[in-house]
C-alpha positions in Angstrom: -8.5 -26.7 22.9 -7.6 -24.2 20.3 -3.9 -25.0 20.3 -3.8 -26.8 16.9 -5.6 -24.1 15.3 -3.4 -21.4 16.8 -0.3 -23.4 15.7 -1.5 -23.5 12.0 -2.3 -19.9 12.1 1.2 -19.0 13.2 2.7 -21.1 10.5 0.9 -19.5 7.6 3.0 -17.0 5.5 1.9 -14.6 2.8 2.4 -15.5 -0.8 4.9 -13.2 -2.6 4.1 -12.6 -6.3 5.8 -10.5 -9.1 4.0 -7.4 -10.2 2.5 -7.5 -13.6 4.9 -6.5 -16.2 2.9 -3.2 -17.3 3.1 -2.0 -13.8 6.9 -2.3 -13.6 7.4 -0.6 -16.9 4.8 2.3 -16.3 5.8 5.7 -15.0 4.0 6.7 -11.7 1.3 9.2 -12.2 1.0 11.0 -8.9 -1.8 13.3 -10.2 -4.3 10.3 -9.4 -3.6 10.4 -5.7 -6.3 12.2 -3.5 -4.1 14.9 -1.9 -5.5 17.5 0.4 -4.5 21.1 0.9 -5.3 22.3 4.6 -5.5 26.0 4.0 -5.5 28.4 1.0 -2.0 29.5 0.1 -0.5 26.6 2.2 3.0 25.1 1.1 1.0 22.1 -0.1 -0.4 20.0 -1.4 1.8 17.6 0.5 1.6 13.8 0.4 2.0 12.4 3.9 1.5 9.2 5.7 
């Protein structure tokens, strides 16, 4: 059966690591994001989910 394999799969956890130091000190640059504008003259560009 696959019961032992499923049991091991449910026991796995993601490894949490700290961000590199240069990432935590840097200011975010939102101009690098690919943001779309739907219509000319729209209220955007808007960043959504």
